[in-house]
N, C-alpha and C positions, 0 to 999 in steps of 0.2 A: 504494500500500500504506500501511497505517497506520504511523505513526511511534511508537516507544516513548515513552510519556508519562512524564516524570519530574516528580513533584509539586514545586511551588515554593511555599513559604509565606512571606509577608512578615511581618516582625516588627520592632517598634521597638527590640527589645533582643536581637539575634541571639545573643550568647554565652549568655544565660540560657535561650534556647529551643533550643539546639543539640540536646540529647539528645531533647527532645520532637519536634522536626522530623524527626530521624533515625528515630525510632521509627515515625512516621507514614509516612515515605518507605519504610521497609522493609516495613511492613504492606501498603502499596499495591502494592509490587513483588512481594511474595510472592503476593498474590491474582492479580496480573497474570500471574505466571509460569504458574500452572496453568490460567488461563482463556484467555489470549490467546497467550502465547509457545508453549506446548506445542501448541496448536491450529494455529498457523502452521507450526511445525516438522513436525507430523503431516501436514498437507496438502501440504507440500513433498515429504516422503518418498513420499506416495501418488501425487501428481500429476506430479511431475518425475522423481524417482528410481525410481518404481514399486516401492519397497521396502515392501511391505505389512507385513512383520514389524516394521519400524521405526515405521511408522504406528500399528500396534496397540500397540506399546510406549509411545509418547508418549501415546496416548489412555488407556491403563491408568494410567500415572503421573499424568496430570492428574486422573483420577477418584479415585485413592486419596488424593492430596494434598488435593484439595478437600474430602474428607470427614474429614480429620484434625482432631481436636477443638481443637488449638491451632495457632498459626502456626509453620510450619517455620522454624527459625533457621539451619540449615546443611544441606549436602548429606549429611553424616554422619548427621544425624538422619533425613533423608528416606530414606536407604538402608535404614533399619530396616523400612521399609514394604514389604509385598509388592507388587511391580510397579515399584519404583524401583531400577534397577541403578546400577553404578558410573559409567557415562558420563553418565546423566541427573543423577546426584548432582553430578558435576563441573560440569555446566551450571548447576545451581541455585546452587552456590557462586559461579560466575563472575557470574551475574546479580545475586545479592544484593550482591556486592562492587562491581560497576560499573554496574548498572542496564541492562546490555545484554549481548548475546551476539555474539561475533565471527562465529559461523556464520550467525546470523540476519541480521546486518548485511551479510554477503557475499551471502546469498540475495536480500535486498532490493535490492542494488545490481546484481544480475545481471538484465539486461533480459529475457532468454529465460525464466528461472525465474519471474520476476514475472508475465510475460505468460501463461505456461502456467497458473499458479495462478489468475490472474484469469479466464481464459476457461472454466475448469472450473466456475466459479460459474454459468454459463449452462446451464439445464436441457437435457440432451441432448448436451452437449459433454463427453466424457470425456477422460482424460489423453492418449490416443493422438490423438484428433481435435484436441485443443488444440495439441499439438506440431506436427501437420501444418499447422494454420492459421498458427501462429507462423512456421514455416519459409517460409510463403508471404507473410509480412509483415503478417499480420492479428493485431493485438495488443490491440485494445480494442473497445468497443462501436461507436464510430464506424466503425472498419474493418469490423466485422461487418455493420453496416447498409449499408455501401457494397458489400459482397460477399455479399449475402443469397442470391444465386443459387448459392453454393457450399454452402449449408446444407440439411440435410434438413428434413422437415416438423416433426419434434420440436424441432430446434434453432431453427427460425424462430419457433415458438410460445414457446420459452424466451427468445428475444431480445425478442419482442413484449411479454412480461410480466416482463421482467427485474427491473424496480424493485419490482413487487409481490411476486414470488417471493423477493426478498431480505429482505422484512419477515417477522419472526416472527408467528405467529398467536396472539393472546392466548387464554388458556383460555376466557374468556367467549365468544369468537367460535367456538372449537372446540365448545363446548357447544351453540350454536345450530346449527352444521353437523351435529353428531351427531343432534340432534333431527329435523332435516329428513330425513336419510338413514334413520334407524331407523323413523320414522313411515311414510315412503314404502314401505320394504321390507315392513313389517308389513301395510300396506294391500294390497300386491300379492298376498302369500301369507303367511299366519300361520305357515306351516311354515319359512319362512326364518329363519335365525339370522345376525345380523350383529354384529360387535364392532369398535369403533374401537381400534386397537392403538397401538404406538409409545410415545413419551414421554408422550403425552396419557394413556394408560391408567396410566402410572406416576405420574400426578399432577403432571406438569410444568406450570408457569405459562404456558409458551408452547411452540409446536410449529413444526416446519419445514414440515410438510405433513400431509395427512390420509390415514391408512393403514387401510383397512377390509378385514376378512376376512369372507367370506360363505359360507354352506353351506346345504344343503337335503337332506332325507332321501332324495330321489330320486337324489342323486349320491354314490356311494361309490367306493372304490378298485377295486371289483369290477364296476362298471357302465362303460358307454362314457361319453365326455365329454358334458356337458350344456351346451353353450355358450348355449343359449336362456335358461338361468337367469340367467346374468350379463348377457346382452344385454337381457333384459326389465327388469332393475333399472336398467341404464344408460339405456335408452330412457325409462323413467319419470322419471328424474332430469333428463334432457334436456328432456322435455316440460314439466316444472314450472319450467324455467329455471335450475335449480341447476347442472347441468353445462353449461359453455359451449363447451368445445373438447375434441377427442379427440386425444391424442398417439399412443396405440397401443391397439388393441382386438383381443385374441385370444380363444381359447376359454375361458381361465381367468383372464386378467388384463386389466384395463382401466387405462390411465394417461391422465389428462386434467386438465382445469382446471375449477374450480368457483367460484361467487361467491354470497355471501348476498344476498338481495333488499335493495334500498335501504330505509333506515329514515328516512323524511322526506327531509331534505337530505343525509343521510349515505350515501355510496356506499362499499361495502366493497371492499377489494382483491381481485384474482383470486388464487386459491390452487391449489396442486397437490393432486390427489387420486388415489389408487390404490385399486382394488378387486380383490381376489383371490378367486376361487371355489375353495374347498377341499373335497375329499371329506369327507363327514360323519364317517367313521371316522378321519380324520386331522386333524380340525378343531382339537382342543384342543392337539395338538402344535404346530400352526401358530400358534394364539393365543399359546402360551407363547413360541415363537421370535420372533414379530413384536412381542410386547410388549417384549422385551429386558430389560435392556440387553445389548449385545454381550458385555460382560465377564461379566455374570451368566450368560448362555447358555453361555459357554465354561466357566465354573466348574461349572455344572450338568452339562454333557456330561462333564467330567472326573470328577466324582463318580459319574456313571452308569457309566462305564467301570470305576472302582474297585469298584463293586458288581456288575459282571458284565453290564452292559447297554450297548447302543449307542443313543444318542438323537440325533435330528435334527429338522428342521422337519416331517417326515412321520410318523414312527413311533418307538416305543420297542420294542426287540427284545432278548431275552436272548441272551447270547453263550455258545456251547457250549464244551466243553473245548478244541476245536480253534481257537476264536476265530471260528468262523463264526456269523453272526447267525441266530437262529431266526425263527419267525413273529411278526408284529407283535402286541403285547399289546392287548387291548380297553381303550380310553380313553374315558371318558364325562365327564371334567372335567379341569381342570389339576391338581387335587389328586391325582387318580389317579396322575399321573406322579411327583409328589413321594413318594407312598406306596410305589410300586413300588421306587424306588431308595433308600428310607429317608432322605429329605432333608426337613428340617423345612420345612413349608409357609410360603411368604412371600407376602404380599399384593403385588399389582403395584406399589404405592407403595414397597415395600421392596426393589425389584429394580434401583434405579438406582445400581449399584456400578461 
């Protein structure tokens, strides 16, 4: 696990530089708190404690602190932000004062917790599977490779490409991947609609994987499933060499591995790719949901309820006086959803809250 880094600045005149050095130290630590520490605590709560509510709380706190226009100087100041409660504020004070957290130090020193957290970084290994493996004495990559017979197909692929999957995908690379997929889909059938969602659509400079939503007029919530639509796209991307491995292929969702073609001597890393086939009449609710962020989606669902609607990744429905949802409303764009619930439209790049 990463150790907490405490900046050390050398000076020929320490007394004169004391305040300056302390300011830089605190500045670095504040940034580290919401970027690394909260992420590590969040992953611990999700992977080890299975406390999803605490995981979400840490993620929300990290998000609101990172967007605060000035540096947080105390837990009291942080607590004024929506999403930062008393307990997280206490941890901020402790971290600013000491440069570390007792809870985090304890987690890092606990071999079981550290091992579970690490194994969940392998694609296909969730918290329950990680705990089972750790109970069997499997705690690192070397152990996994020595016990590959205990892994399922997805986990074996995750182990095979572990180092590549750990690397973020630069936006420039995502743009090339998007071009390959959209061009291929359009050549197959111009009636296909495909959107690359996730943090990429929100304008992020890097992404963890490629998440594509796909639809076609022949597939709606009123028709039978149309798996051939998804499989045709996957087969075409395999034929051109872009998709290299399959993790899971169902009627409406494909999970796999892709790789950009080599550019001269440059060989690109293998990347994770998911493609979801969505009914045409549910497509834009899906695009909104899978664009995110998680916190933005939660806030929008809450506003929808206040306005008398229920919103999820499939539909937007009005709620009757009894609280029972009515028929799904017709949606032809993301903006339709915003308009129905009287929520000011926000471009994807404005949804990373």
